[in-house]
N, C-alpha and C positions, 0 to 999 in steps of 0.2 A: 652187734653185726654177727651174722652167722657166717662160721668158716663153711668152705667146701666139705669138709668132714662131718660137721654137724647136720648139715643140710641133708647130706646122703642119709644120716641116721634118721633124720626127721622124714624123709621119703619113705625108708625102709618100714618105720612104725606106722606111718600113714597108709601104707599098703595092706597092711593087716587088718582084720576085721576086728572090731573092739572086743567080742568075746573071747578073742585068742590072744588078747594082750595081758602080759602079768601086770600085777599091781606097780612093780617098779617101772615096767615099760610105760605104763599109763602115766606115771609121774613124770617121766623122762619126756614123753611126748608133750604134755601141757607146758613143760618149761621151754622145751624147742619153740613150739608154738608162740609162747608168750615172747620169746625172745625175737623171733621172725616178724611177729606183728609190731613189735616197738621199734625194730629197726627200718623196716620198709626200705632197705638199701639194696643196690646191685650185688649180685653175687660177688663173694671176695674170699681170698685166702690170704691171712696175713696182711690184711689192709690193702691188697692189691686186687684189681678186678680180675675175675676169673677168666682163664683163656678158654679157647674153643677145644683144647684137649681135655681140660678140667670138667667141662660141661658135659663132654662125652662119656666120661667116666661115671659122673653123677646118674645120668641118665641109664646108662647101661646097667649100674647097680640097680636101680629102681625096677627096670624092667626084668632083671634076674630073679629080684627079691619077689615079684609078683607071679612068678611062674610061667614059662611059655615054651612052647616046641621051638621057638628061634634061639639059635645059639648066641654067645655072648659076643663071638666074633661078628655074625651077622649085625647085632646090634649096633656095635661099634661103626659098621660102615653105614648103617641106617641113618644113625644120628649125624654122621659126619657129612651126609649129604644134606640132612634137615638143617643143621646151623650154618651151612655157605652162605646163606642169605643174611645171616646177623650182621655181618661187617663191623662197623662202629658203633652197633647198638648194643645195648645191655638188657637184661632180664631181671624182672622184679622178682625178688625171693619168694614172697608169699604167693604169687600169681603162679610161679614155675613150680613150687610144691604142690598146690592144689591142682593145676590144669595137667601138668605131665603125670604125675602120681595116680590121680584118680582115672586119667584117659586110660592108662595101663592097666590099672586093676578091674576096671570095668569092661575094656574091651578085648585085651589079649586073653586067648584061650589056648590050651595046648594045640599044637598043629597049624596055628594060624600061619598064613603066608608072609613072607619078609616084607613084601610090597604093602600089606595092610598095616604091619607095624610102622613102616616108613611114614604112611599117610596119617596114622594116628599122631605120631611125634611132632611131624611137620605141623599139622594144624594145632596141636598144643602150643608149640613154640610161636607161632604166629599170634595166638591170642594174647601172649604175655609180654611181646616186645614192648620196649619203651624207647625214646629217644636217647642219644647218645650225651655222655655228660659234656661233650664239647658245645652242647647247647648253652652252657653259661659262660663260656669264655667271652663272649663278646657282651659288651655292656648293654646294646639294645636288644639282641637276642634274649637276654636275661629276663626279661619280663614276661616269658613263656614258661609254663611248668609242665613237665612230663606227667603224665597220668596213666596208672596200670589199666589195663584192660582196654585202652583207648588207642587207636591209630591218630597220630597228631597231639599237639599240646592245647592246653588252656591257657588263656590269658590271666593275668593277676585277678583281675575282675571276676572273671568266670570262675577261677578257683575260689576265690572268697566266697561267691555266692553258693559253690558246691559245698564249701565247709558248712556255712549256714544252713543250708538244706539237708545236710546229714547231721546236724547236732554238734558239730565241732565249734570251736574258738574261729572267728572269723580269719586270722591269719595263721591257724594251723599248717603246719608243713609248708610254709613259704619261707624260704631263707631271707635273713635279714637284708643281705644285700640286694636283693631282687625286690624286696618291698620299699627299701628305701628309693631305688630307682624308679618304680612305679609312683610314689608319691611326689618325687621330684618331676616326673612327667605330667603329673596331675596338675601342679602348680603352673606348669608351661602351659597346659591345655588351657587353665583359666585365663592365664593373661592373653593367649592367642584368640579366645573366645570373644573378648571385649575388642581386639584389633580386627578380627574377620568380619564381625558383624557390620552389614551394610557395604562391605566391599566386594563380596562375592557370595555366591550360594553356599549353604552348608550342604556337605554330602559325606558318606563314609568311604569314598573311592578315591577322592582328588587329594594329593598333597596340599596342605596349607589351608583345606577346605573342611577337614573333618577327620581324614586318614591319620594324621599326625596324634589324634586324641585315642587312638585305638590302644588296647591293653593297659589301659590306666586303673586306678583302684575302683572299687565296686560303687563308691559314692560319686566319684568323677564319671563312671560310664553311665550312671542312671541320670546325672545331671546333664551329660552330653545328650542322650536319648531323649530329655525332655525338650531340651533347645532343638533338637533336630525334628522332633515331632511336632512341637509348637513354633511355628513362625512369628507368632505375636510375642511369647516368652522371649525369643531370640532378638526381636525387634526392641522389646523394652528393657535389655540387659543393662544397657547404659543407664538406667534410671534406679538399678539395684543398689541398696543400701545395707551394709550389715549391722544388724543391729545386736550390740554388746549385752543389752538387757531387754528384759520384756516386763512392762511395756518400755518405750524408749523414745524420749522427746528429742525430736529433730530439729536443731536450730533454723530459721530461716529469715531471710531479711524481708521486711514488708514494705518499705519505701526506700529510695536511694538519697544520700546525701545532696544537699541542695548547693549548686552552684552560684553565686551573686557578683553581679558587678562592683568592683573595688577600686578606688582611686589609689594615686601613688602616696606610700606613707601613711596609708589608711588601714587600721585593723579591718579585716572581713568579719562580717557576722556569722557566728558558728550555726552548724545545723547538725542534727542527731538522726542518725539512719534508724529508722523503725525496724523492730525485730520481733519476732514471734516465735512459737514452737509448734510442730506438727507431731502430735502423738502417734507412734506406730505401735499397734498391739496385735502381734502375729497369731493367727490362727493355725491348727494343726490340720493337715490333709492326711488320711491315711489309705493305703491300697493293700488289697490282699490278694495273693494267687495261691489257690489250694491246689495239692495233688496228692493222689492215693500213694498208699504204701505200695502198691504194685508199680506205680510209675517211679517211685524211689529204687525199687528193687531191679526193675528191667531197664529203665530207660532215662536215668537221672541225669547223665550227661548230655543226652540228646535234648531235653527239655530246658537247658541253661539258657540258650539263646531266646527261646520263644518266652521266658520268664522274663529276662530283662527288656525285651521287646513291649510286652504287656505292661510292665510297671512304669516303663517310660511313657507309652502312649496313654495309659489311664491317668498319669501324673499332669499331662500335656494338656488333655481333654478337661480336666478338672479345674486346673488353674486358669485356662482361658475361658471356661464358664464363669467362674468367679470373677474375673477381671471384666468380662463384657456384660453379664447378666446378674451379677451378685445383687442381693437385698436383704439387708439384715433385719427388717422389720417382721414382726410375729407373722403377719400375713405377707407373704411374698407377692409381688406385683404380678408375677405369672401363675396362674391357678395350678399348673401341673407341677411346678418347682415347690409351690407350697404342700402340695399333696405328699410329696416326697419326704417330708419331715425335717425336723431341725438339724439333721446331720447331713444334708443335701450339702453339696460344695457350693451352691447358689446362696447360702447362708452364711459364706465366709466373712464376706465383706460387701460394702456397696459399691457396685461396678458401674462403668461409664454410663450404660443405659439408664440405670436409676437416677443417677446424678444430672445427666443431661435432661430427662424428661422433667426433673424437678425444677429446671431454670428455662423459662420461656423463652429466651432468645438464642438458646443452644439446641432447640428442636425444630427442624425444618421440614415441612410435609413435602413429600416430591409426588403428590398425587397428580401433578400435571408435568407429564414426561418420563418420571421414573428416573432410572440411572441414566444420565447424560453429561457429557463434558460441562455444559451450561450449568446444570444442577449442581455438580460437584464443584463449580466455582461459587456457586451461591453458598454452599457449606463452608467453603474456603474463606468467603468474605465474612460469615458470621463470626468466625473466630477472631476477627480484629487483627491487632498486631501478631498476635500469637500463630496466625497462619500465613504471616509473610514470607518466612524462609521455609520453602518445600522440603529441604533437607531434614528439618526437625519435625515434619507432620507425616503421618503414616494414614493411608487408607485402608481400612479393615472392612472386608465384605465377605458374605457368605458365597455358598456354591452356586447359586443362580446369580447373585449380584456380580461375582468375578467374571462370569461368563458374558454378563451384559457389559462388563468394563473391556473384555477382550474384543468385543464385537463392535465398539464404538468407532464410528466412520473416520474420526480425526487420526487415529493411528493403525489402521486397519491394513490399509494397502500401502505399497511402496511409495506411490507418488506423493501421498500424504505425510510419510515419514521422511522421506529423502534418502531412505536407506533401505536397500532391499533385504538386507540381513536382518533388521530388526522389525520387519513389517509383520504384524500379528497374524495376518492371513497366513504366513507361513510358518511362523514359529508356534502359534497357538498359546502364547505366554504374554501376560501383561504386567510386567515387573513396575512400571510407574506410570503416572499420569500427571501432567502439569508439573513434573519435578518431585512429585511425592510418591515414596515407595508403596505398592499395593501388597497388602497382606491378605490373603485369603485364609479364612477359618470356618471350619465346620459347627463351631460354637456361635456364630452370628445368626440370630433367630429370622428365619424367613416363614413363620407361621404365625404371626401376629395379627391383632385387630388394627383398626384405622386410628388408635391412639398410641399405638407402639407397645402393646403389652398382649401376653397370650390370655385369652379367656376361655378356649376351647370351642367356641362359637363361629367367630370370623377368624379363620386362619390361613390367609392368603396374602397378608401384606409382609414386606421385608423391612430390613433396616440396614444401615450402613452408617460408618463411623469415620470422622477425622479426628485424628487424636495427636496433640502437641506433646510428644515424648518427654521433652525437659520439664514438663509441669506436672510430672507425676512421679512417685516415689514407689518402689516395690521393695517393702522391707524384707530381708532374709533373717531370721533368727537361727534357724537350723536347716542345713542341707540334708541330704538322704541320710536317714537310719535305717538299717535292714536288720529284720530279727526273724525268728521261726517260731511256731507253736504245733503242737500236736493235739489232735482229738483221736483220743485211742477207740473210743467207741465208733466212730464214722471210719477209722482206719485211714485218716488223712492227716497231712502235714500243710502247713500255711506259712509263706514267705510274706512278712509284713513289712511294708516300706511306708516311712512317713517323712513329713518336710513341714516347715513352719513359714508362713508368708503373710505379709498384710501390704495393702494396694490403696494409696489415698492420693488425691491431688495435693499440690503443694499449699494452696488456700482454696477457700470455697469458690465454685464455679460461679458464684454471684459477682467475684471480685475479678478472676481470670477467666480467660475463654480457652481452658485447656483442652475442650472436645466439643465435638457437634455431632448430633445424631439426626440422619435422614431417615425418615419413617413415611409411613401412609402411601407405599407404592405397590403395584401389585409385584409379587416376586417370581 
């Protein structure tokens, strides 16, 4: 940690041009610079925070060493005015040395007016302020980290992303206590996620609906964004299973025990529950955000929120696409997905559309009527007993299909609903139909042909799904891992996020009616 005396000496040496430094001074300058870089701490003298008076002395000496027509007394007055606004804030050592000393060296000339010096010093101080150390006294405010050259703080997640993007270790410069608090909050956020889904909408502004997840660790923040961006992933979270190995054999019961009529003092005949195993084999999805050296140098802080958002959105779209449209066959059922090659997210696992199209009684043509309440009822009926409890069934519709659901006359107006506050003609929102939650997804294809696949010729037919959530398993082998890479030739850096998932029905859809597809209607 630099003392005030060492910092003053550092600023004096930095104010000189390199060709005027002796070899001894160059060595001394490098030593002080290294110490300042390693410390990255607030100004201190004998372990105490530098006072306003100490700060005035340091800047006064820097101005004096640089040479100016302004007297030392004038400089003291100027600096006193400039630092009045600091209050409980403190100044970053390296930023102070670079900003103020360079400003003095570059801008102050003999005979310059006192007001000009005042403006120079004030501007330099404004650029190096950081938040008070009081920031860390409260357990909950401790999850934000002051960052030099920036007004405001970064969350732990943003600081971890910044570390990765600038080539540091993920948890560099994050106090252990702060990291521990964020990790504990991440665990609470995961528990809250399970309890919140289905009870209320997910947002980033409402307490209990997303706000409480803010400022958690990077992996948790990316997971949160995945669920916020993908209502389908959020709806299926109750079906998630952690995979301790890959592949992982998940045990399931195929039949129930048999109960038999038995008389008094008679031994009942035994029965054995049928068992089986579902093998989960997680596949990896990778998303990459590229940014230039210039972005790193000029606006690295500014692009952090955008980077997090892009990674979350891309992950949500890829996972939704795989769940709904996935096909592992060498030739994908959709000709455009096949053209994208073997690395397309649609090759991750067999999705709901592929599996329902392969089961004759789980695909229903809606050529007559399209999306109507009556046809939704027909789809529900096709699910047999798996469609009985509407709390376990979701309707997944595309953009056009969702708008059709909103306009259904059964729930459009107040006299049909019985409650003006929930009439869709007023709200424009369709949360459920026949007790089943409606999940809109941009990945539901509405450019298919009459057989329910994309062929590039007939592209006017839509699709809609009813899915029995408990009948599906979403295997989780690895949550988000974030890394960075550098392409020196292209002068770009890349943030690389990856996660591993698998998705399967508990049993073959020939045995259970875990989902049904409505197809062959005008989108």
